[in-house]
N, C-alpha and C positions, 0 to 999 in steps of 0.2 A: 287778631286783636280782640281783646275781651270787650264785651258790651256791658260790663257791670256798672253799677252806680259808683261814681268816683268818690274817693275818700276826701277828707279823713272821716273814719267811722269811730264812734266812741260808745262806751258802755254806760248805760244808766241803770243803777240799782233801784228797782221798784219793789223789793222784797218787803214782806210783812212777817208777823209772827207765825203765820200758817204756811207760807210758801215762799220759795225763792223765785223771784221774778226779775228778769233783766230784759232790757231792750238794747239792741244795737241800732244806733242812729247815725245818720249822716249830718254833719254840721255844714251848713251853707255859708257862703261869704257874708250874707246879711244876718247871720246869727240864728237863723231858723234851723229846726231839726226835722228830719223826716225819718220815720221808722224803717229800718232795713229788715229787722226780724224781732220776734219776741221769743224768749225762752222762759217757760214756766214749768216749775216742778212743784207738784202738789204736796210733797212731804220733804221736810227738812230733817236731816239726820246729823245733828251736831257731833255725835260721838265718832262719826266716820268722815268728818270734814265736809259735811254737806253733800250735795248731789253732783257736783261738778258743773253746775249750770254757769257759775260765774267764770270759771276757767274756759268753758266753751264759748261764752259770750266774748271774752277777750280775744280768743283765737279767731273768731269770726270777724271781730272788729279790726284785727290786724291784716285781714285778707288783702285789702287793696295795696297796702305797703309791701306785703310779701310778694304779691304779684309783680309790682313794679321792680322790686329787687331781683326777682327771677328773670324778668325781661332784660334788665341791664346786665346781669351775669351772663345770660346767653349771648348778648351782643358782644361782650368781651371774649367769650369762648369762641364764638364764630370768627371773630377777627383773628384770634390766634390760630385757629384751624386753617384759615385761608392763607396764612403765612406758613407754608408746609415746613420749612426749615426750623422755624421757631417752635411750631407745634410738636414736632418729633422730639425736640429736646425737653419739652415740658410734660408730654403725655405720660401718665401713669395709670395703672388699673383703677386707682381711686378717682382720678380725674374723669376717666371714662364712665365710671359708675355715677359720679355726680352729674355728668352730662346727661346720661340717660334718665336719672331721677328728675332733673330740672325740666327736660323735655316732656316727661310724663306728667309732671305737676302742671306745667303750662297747658298741655292738652286738656287735662281735667278741668282747669279753671276756664278754659275757652270753650268747653263742651265739644271738643273734637276728638275725644278718646274713645268713641263708640266703636 
């Protein structure tokens, strides 16, 4: 089980003319925000679409939801696997690849992939 700060996480754009700056923040039930991380790039390069900071911030902010989706997906896959007859009618190389990728992603998120 992951011990991350629960979501939802949101992105706040704090950029100015000199630099892209984003914070990823947790919204609490009472409307307060706590900073999860700050992403600061000192140079903005508009001709190349910026630095990727905003996209990275949104990806980070989606982490709790993606984690929960992976956990739920693995529960369904384990349930199918435990029903051997049903599993063998559904299993494909693509499903096995997805299984391995999901397990690896969860291990990385939980810090158990060392």
